[in-house]
C-alpha positions in Angstrom: 92.8 1.0 -67.9 96.5 1.3 -69.5 96.4 2.1 -73.2 97.4 -0.9 -75.5 101.1 -0.6 -76.9 101.1 -2.3 -80.4 103.0 -5.2 -80.8 106.3 -5.9 -82.0 106.6 -6.2 -86.1 108.0 -9.1 -87.2 110.0 -9.9 -90.1 108.0 -10.6 -93.4 110.6 -13.5 -94.1 109.0 -15.5 -90.9 106.2 -16.2 -92.9 102.6 -17.2 -91.4 101.1 -20.5 -92.2 98.2 -20.4 -94.5 95.6 -23.1 -93.2 92.9 -24.7 -94.5 90.5 -22.2 -94.5 87.2 -22.3 -92.7 84.4 -23.5 -94.5 80.9 -21.8 -93.8 78.0 -23.0 -95.8 74.8 -20.8 -96.7 71.7 -20.9 -97.4 68.5 -18.1 -97.4 65.0 -18.6 -98.2 61.6 -17.7 -97.8 57.8 -18.9 -98.1 57.2 -19.1 -101.7 53.4 -19.0 -101.2 54.7 -15.5 -101.2 56.5 -14.3 -104.1 53.1 -14.7 -106.6 51.6 -12.8 -104.4 54.3 -9.6 -104.0 56.3 -9.7 -107.3 59.0 -7.1 -106.0 59.2 -9.1 -102.7 62.4 -12.2 -103.9 64.1 -9.2 -105.5 64.6 -7.6 -102.5 65.2 -10.7 -100.1 68.0 -11.9 -102.5 69.7 -8.4 -102.7 70.1 -8.7 -98.9 71.4 -12.6 -99.2 73.8 -11.3 -101.6 75.1 -8.8 -99.2 74.9 -11.4 -96.0 77.3 -13.6 -98.8 79.6 -10.2 -99.5 80.0 -9.8 -95.8 80.9 -13.5 -94.7 83.9 -13.2 -97.6 85.4 -10.5 -96.1 85.8 -12.9 -93.2 88.3 -14.8 -94.6 86.2 -17.8 -95.4 85.4 -20.1 -98.1 81.4 -19.5 -98.8 80.0 -22.1 -100.0 76.6 -20.7 -101.1 73.9 -22.9 -101.8 71.5 -20.2 -103.0 67.9 -19.4 -102.0 65.5 -21.8 -101.5 61.6 -21.3 -101.5 60.1 -24.8 -100.6 60.8 -28.2 -98.4 62.2 -29.6 -102.2 64.6 -26.5 -102.9 65.9 -27.2 -99.4 66.6 -30.7 -99.6 68.9 -30.1 -102.4 70.8 -27.2 -100.8 71.4 -29.8 -97.8 72.8 -32.1 -100.5 75.3 -29.5 -101.6 76.2 -27.6 -98.2 76.3 -32.1 -97.3 79.1 -32.6 -99.7 81.0 -29.4 -99.1 81.9 -30.5 -95.4 81.2 -27.1 -94.2 82.6 -25.9 -90.5 79.3 -24.2 -89.7 76.3 -23.8 -92.1 74.2 -20.5 -91.6 71.1 -20.3 -92.5 69.4 -16.6 -93.6 66.0 -16.4 -92.3 64.9 -13.2 -94.8 61.2 -13.8 -94.5 58.6 -16.1 -92.7 59.4 -19.6 -93.8 58.1 -23.3 -92.2 60.1 -25.1 -90.1 60.1 -28.0 -92.7 62.5 -25.7 -95.2 64.8 -25.7 -92.5 64.8 -28.4 -90.4 66.7 -31.1 -93.1 69.5 -28.8 -94.3 70.3 -28.8 -90.2 69.9 -33.1 -90.3 72.1 -33.4 -93.4 74.9 -31.4 -93.0 74.9 -32.3 -89.3 77.2 -29.6 -88.2 76.8 -27.2 -86.1 74.1 -24.3 -87.1 73.7 -20.6 -87.0 70.4 -19.0 -87.6 70.4 -15.3 -88.8 67.5 -13.0 -89.1 68.5 -9.6 -90.7 66.0 -7.1 -91.7 66.9 -4.6 -94.1 67.4 -1.4 -91.7 67.0 -0.4 -88.3 63.0 -0.1 -87.7 60.6 -0.1 -91.3 58.7 3.4 -91.8 55.2 2.8 -90.9 53.2 5.4 -92.7 54.9 4.0 -96.1 54.9 0.0 -95.6 52.5 -2.3 -97.0 52.2 -6.1 -96.7 55.1 -7.3 -99.1 57.7 -4.2 -98.0 56.5 -5.7 -94.1 57.3 -9.5 -95.0 61.1 -8.0 -95.9 60.8 -7.0 -92.5 59.8 -10.6 -90.3 62.1 -12.7 -90.6 62.5 -13.0 -87.1 59.1 -14.6 -87.1 60.2 -17.7 -88.1 63.1 -18.1 -85.7 61.1 -19.5 -82.6 58.8 -21.9 -84.7 62.5 -23.2 -86.4 64.4 -23.0 -82.7 61.0 -24.8 -81.2 61.5 -27.9 -84.3 65.7 -28.3 -83.7 65.1 -28.4 -79.7 62.4 -31.6 -80.3 64.9 -32.7 -83.3 67.9 -32.9 -80.5 69.6 -30.4 -83.1 71.9 -27.8 -81.7 71.5 -24.1 -83.1 72.8 -20.7 -81.9 71.1 -17.3 -83.4 71.6 -13.7 -84.3 68.7 -11.3 -85.0 69.2 -8.0 -86.0 69.4 -5.5 -89.2 71.7 -5.9 -92.4 74.2 -3.1 -91.1 73.7 -3.7 -87.5 77.4 -4.0 -86.6 76.4 -5.4 -83.1 74.8 -8.2 -84.9 77.8 -9.0 -87.2 80.2 -8.9 -84.0 78.0 -11.2 -82.8 78.0 -13.4 -86.3 82.0 -13.0 -86.1 82.4 -14.7 -82.7 80.7 -18.0 -84.5 82.7 -17.6 -87.6 86.0 -17.4 -85.8 84.5 -20.2 -83.1 84.2 -22.2 -86.1 87.6 -21.4 -87.3 88.7 -22.7 -83.9 86.7 -26.1 -84.4 88.0 -26.8 -87.6 91.3 -25.9 -87.1 91.0 -29.0 -84.1 89.2 -31.3 -86.5 91.3 -31.0 -89.6 94.1 -30.5 -87.2 97.6 -32.8 -86.7 99.5 -32.5 -83.3 102.8 -34.0 -82.7 103.5 -35.5 -79.4 107.7 -35.8 -79.3 109.1 -37.9 -76.6 108.0 -38.4 -73.1 106.2 -37.0 -70.4 107.7 -34.6 -67.1 108.6 -36.9 -65.1 106.0 -36.3 -62.2 103.7 -33.7 -63.5 100.4 -35.8 -63.6 98.5 -32.8 -64.9 100.0 -33.3 -68.0 99.2 -36.4 -68.5 96.6 -36.3 -71.4 94.8 -39.9 -72.9 95.5 -39.3 -77.1 92.5 -41.1 -77.6 90.4 -38.5 -76.0 91.7 -35.4 -78.2 90.9 -37.3 -81.4 87.5 -38.7 -79.8 86.5 -34.9 -78.3 88.4 -32.8 -80.7 88.8 -34.6 -83.6 91.9 -34.0 -83.7 94.5 -36.9 -85.1 97.7 -37.4 -82.9 101.0 -38.3 -84.4 103.4 -39.8 -81.8 106.8 -38.4 -82.9 110.4 -39.8 -81.6 113.7 -37.0 -80.6 115.1 -39.7 -83.1 112.9 -38.3 -86.0 114.2 -34.6 -84.9 117.6 -35.7 -85.2 118.2 -37.6 -88.0 116.6 -34.2 -89.6 118.9 -32.1 -87.5 121.9 -34.4 -88.4 120.8 -33.2 -92.5 121.1 -29.7 -92.0 124.3 -27.6 -93.3 126.2 -25.0 -92.0 124.8 -22.7 -94.7 121.3 -23.5 -93.1 122.3 -22.8 -90.0 124.1 -19.6 -90.7 120.7 -18.4 -92.3 119.1 -19.1 -89.3 121.0 -17.4 -87.2 121.0 -14.3 -89.4 117.0 -14.6 -88.9 117.5 -15.0 -85.1 120.0 -11.7 -85.1 117.1 -9.9 -87.5 114.4 -10.9 -85.1 115.9 -10.9 -81.5 118.1 -8.4 -79.8 120.7 -10.6 -78.3 121.7 -10.8 -74.8 125.7 -10.2 -74.3 124.9 -13.5 -72.4 124.2 -15.7 -75.8 127.3 -18.0 -76.4 127.9 -18.0 -79.8 127.7 -21.9 -80.3 124.8 -22.3 -78.5 123.0 -19.8 -80.6 124.1 -22.1 -83.3 123.1 -24.7 -82.0 120.1 -23.8 -81.4 119.6 -22.6 -85.0 120.3 -25.8 -86.5 117.5 -27.2 -84.1 115.6 -25.4 -85.3 115.4 -25.9 -88.9 115.5 -29.7 -88.0 112.2 -28.8 -86.2 110.9 -27.2 -89.8 111.7 -30.2 -91.5 109.9 -32.4 -88.6 107.1 -30.5 -88.8 106.8 -30.4 -92.8 107.2 -34.0 -92.9 104.5 -34.7 -90.6 102.2 -31.9 -91.5 101.8 -31.1 -88.1 99.9 -27.8 -87.2 100.9 -27.9 -83.4 103.3 -30.2 -80.9 104.2 -30.7 -77.4 107.7 -32.2 -76.7 109.5 -32.9 -73.4 112.9 -35.1 -73.5 114.8 -35.1 -69.9 118.1 -36.9 -71.2 121.3 -37.4 -69.7 125.0 -36.3 -68.9 124.9 -34.2 -72.0 124.0 -36.6 -74.8 122.7 -35.8 -78.1 118.9 -36.4 -77.4 119.4 -34.1 -74.1 121.4 -31.1 -76.3 118.3 -31.3 -78.9 116.1 -30.8 -75.9 118.0 -27.7 -74.9 117.9 -26.2 -78.2 114.6 -26.2 -78.6 113.1 -22.7 -77.5 114.7 -20.8 -79.8 112.9 -22.7 -83.2 109.9 -23.4 -81.1 109.2 -20.0 -80.8 109.5 -19.2 -84.3 107.5 -22.1 -85.4 104.9 -20.3 -83.0 104.9 -17.2 -84.3 104.6 -18.7 -87.9 100.6 -20.5 -86.7 102.6 -23.9 -85.7 102.5 -23.3 -81.9 104.7 -25.4 -79.7 104.5 -26.7 -76.0 107.2 -27.2 -74.0 107.0 -29.8 -71.0 105.0 -32.3 -73.4 101.8 -29.9 -72.3 99.5 -31.3 -76.0 96.4 -29.5 -74.3 98.2 -26.4 -73.9 99.2 -26.9 -77.8 95.7 -26.9 -78.2 94.7 -24.2 -76.3 97.7 -22.1 -78.5 96.5 -23.8 -81.9 92.9 -22.2 -81.1 94.4 -18.9 -79.6 96.3 -18.4 -82.6 93.2 -19.5 -85.1 91.0 -16.9 -83.8 93.7 -14.3 -84.0 94.8 -13.6 -80.5 98.4 -15.5 -80.4 98.8 -17.7 -77.5 102.0 -18.2 -75.6 102.8 -20.7 -73.1 102.6 -19.3 -69.8 102.7 -20.8 -66.2 102.4 -18.6 -62.7 105.8 -16.9 -62.1 104.9 -14.9 -58.7 102.4 -12.8 -57.0 102.6 -9.3 -56.6 100.4 -7.8 -53.7 101.8 -4.7 -54.2 100.9 -3.5 -57.6 98.2 -5.9 -57.5 99.5 -7.8 -60.3 99.9 -11.5 -61.1 103.0 -12.1 -63.0 102.9 -15.5 -65.5 105.3 -16.2 -67.9 107.6 -19.3 -69.2 111.4 -20.0 -70.3 110.4 -20.9 -73.8 107.9 -21.4 -76.2 106.7 -17.9 -77.2 104.3 -15.9 -79.8 106.6 -13.5 -81.2 103.7 -12.2 -82.9 102.2 -10.6 -79.6 105.6 -9.3 -77.9 105.5 -5.8 -77.0 108.7 -4.8 -78.0 112.1 -7.0 -79.9 112.1 -9.9 -78.0 115.4 -10.9 -76.4 118.0 -14.1 -76.5 119.8 -14.3 -73.2 122.2 -17.1 -72.5 120.9 -19.9 -69.7 124.0 -21.6 -67.5 121.0 -23.7 -66.8 117.3 -24.6 -67.5 115.7 -24.7 -64.3 114.0 -27.8 -63.4 115.5 -29.3 -66.6 118.6 -30.9 -68.2 120.7 -28.6 -70.7 121.4 -25.0 -71.3 121.8 -22.8 -74.2 119.6 -19.6 -75.4 116.2 -18.6 -74.4 113.3 -16.1 -75.1 113.0 -13.6 -73.0 110.1 -10.7 -73.6 106.6 -9.0 -72.3 103.1 -9.9 -74.0 102.1 -6.7 -75.5 100.2 -4.1 -73.0 96.6 -4.1 -72.8 93.7 -6.4 -72.6 94.8 -10.1 -72.9 92.8 -14.0 -71.9 94.4 -16.9 -70.1 92.9 -19.9 -71.8 93.4 -23.2 -70.9 92.2 -26.9 -71.9 90.9 -28.6 -68.6 90.1 -32.4 -67.8 87.4 -33.6 -65.3 87.0 -36.9 -63.2 85.1 -38.5 -66.0 88.0 -37.5 -68.8 85.7 -34.2 -70.6 87.6 -31.8 -71.5 87.0 -28.2 -70.4 87.5 -24.3 -72.2 88.5 -22.3 -69.4 89.2 -18.5 -69.7 90.1 -15.2 -67.7 90.2 -12.0 -68.9 92.4 -9.5 -67.5 94.8 -7.0 -68.7 98.9 -6.9 -69.0 100.7 -3.4 -67.6 103.8 -2.0 -67.4 106.6 -2.5 -64.8 109.3 -4.2 -63.7 110.2 -7.7 -64.6 112.3 -10.8 -64.4 115.4 -10.4 -66.7 116.1 -14.7 -66.8 115.3 -15.4 -69.7 111.5 -16.2 -69.1 108.4 -14.7 -71.0 107.2 -12.5 -68.0 103.7 -10.0 -68.3 102.4 -8.4 -65.1 98.6 -9.3 -65.5 96.1 -7.1 -63.8 92.3 -9.0 -63.1 90.9 -5.9 -61.4 91.1 -7.9 -58.5 93.5 -9.7 -55.5 96.1 -11.5 -57.5 95.4 -14.3 -54.2 92.0 -14.4 -54.5 92.3 -15.3 -58.9 95.1 -17.5 -58.5 92.8 -19.5 -56.1 89.9 -19.7 -58.5 91.7 -20.1 -61.5 93.2 -23.2 -60.1 90.4 -24.6 -58.8 89.2 -24.6 -62.5 90.7 -28.0 -63.4 93.3 -26.2 -65.5 97.1 -27.7 -65.6 99.8 -25.7 -64.4 100.2 -24.1 -68.4 98.2 -22.0 -70.4 98.0 -19.9 -73.4 98.1 -16.4 -72.8 96.5 -14.9 -75.4 96.1 -11.4 -77.0 92.6 -9.3 -76.7 89.5 -9.8 -74.4 88.6 -13.4 -76.0 86.0 -15.2 -73.1 83.0 -14.9 -75.6 85.0 -16.4 -78.3 86.6 -19.1 -76.4 83.0 -19.4 -75.1 81.7 -20.1 -78.4 84.4 -22.2 -79.6 83.7 -24.7 -76.6 79.7 -24.8 -77.4 80.6 -25.6 -81.4 83.1 -28.7 -80.1 80.0 -29.4 -77.1 82.0 -29.5 -74.1 82.3 -27.6 -71.0 83.4 -23.7 -70.3 84.2 -22.5 -67.7 84.9 -18.4 -66.9 86.8 -17.2 -64.2 
């Protein structure tokens, strides 16, 4: 394993969007019959509940704390509070034994994914100094099988984490579910743009827009390149010059960059920003073929700079009309993993690596070094010419993440973990990375291709298969790991 490098620092004025915070509902509880029997018990449990609330608030969530419940009537009130809050994930903290009748209404009425947690005060009891009241603070796991049984019989999906209050392994597992809820929320509240048309012949990219809404909950906004054209027409020379200055601040410029091409890419970039803002888009896919150098062809050829800048800000753009990869990039970004537009480029059997990347857009926040703008006389396989982004993803653990589609139309999340390693790279204006999956590159390629992935995917930093699997579970779709 190589040592991970630090990602290249992107200037602060390339400000990231502030997406809707994940809304996490929390209710804690125990059996009210215990309180008169053991007067100090409830106070101990409520202190644990306050600690749990604080830990969730540290995860950059909007925590809706419905309080501490002791009977089914109080649970019903808490359920209504959480229902009205429109939560993305409801966490039920089993502080001690409670009956399943206290928990079922919360799951039924909120109708969102549920996480059950039981976190006892310490790693183990001090048995010699533990009386019944003290022991009851340790038996939050006691009702877990009961609640799980009732949820299964009621058709309620759930997951659970058992541990102790300061158990960092338990909090990592809890954090994975919060991250998954963030991904689910990004899609359920997301607005996806589709601009242009399918690259002719790319049948794997073809996507039913209705399924994006019905399976993922996202809104799909259909856009024309003319929506971009009118906004680019309105960009001033001063705005263009400022965007050129920003590009020079972020990128190294290869000698092949033509100043006029850079200025055009900058002008299109400003227009793209306005398009995204006007339609309140969270992600977008685009493609337009164009003909004989006309304006729409020029717009399509001028997209890479602006699309990369937007992707770095947390609004991912995918080329070649691949909206499913834009979804993967959006989920990756909300997980804090970046997510750069990627496809297979070559296999290196000598070094045991898969070389992958694309001619843009790139996620600049995960570049291993200062990204490069290179001038291209031709975009291979596409009309037009101009500037393209060249970079290598930060060295260290990475995950390939694709959204596949099955014969019945259902989506799947597909992931494989590897490591970006140093070595020779293409210098052709592509985002090339060398990924070592710890196995023969040909065998990996065969297995990856058999999953139902399209020929694009998101390359994201870190080993994220567990978090992607959790997100798939919350969305109710298949997960495939290679």
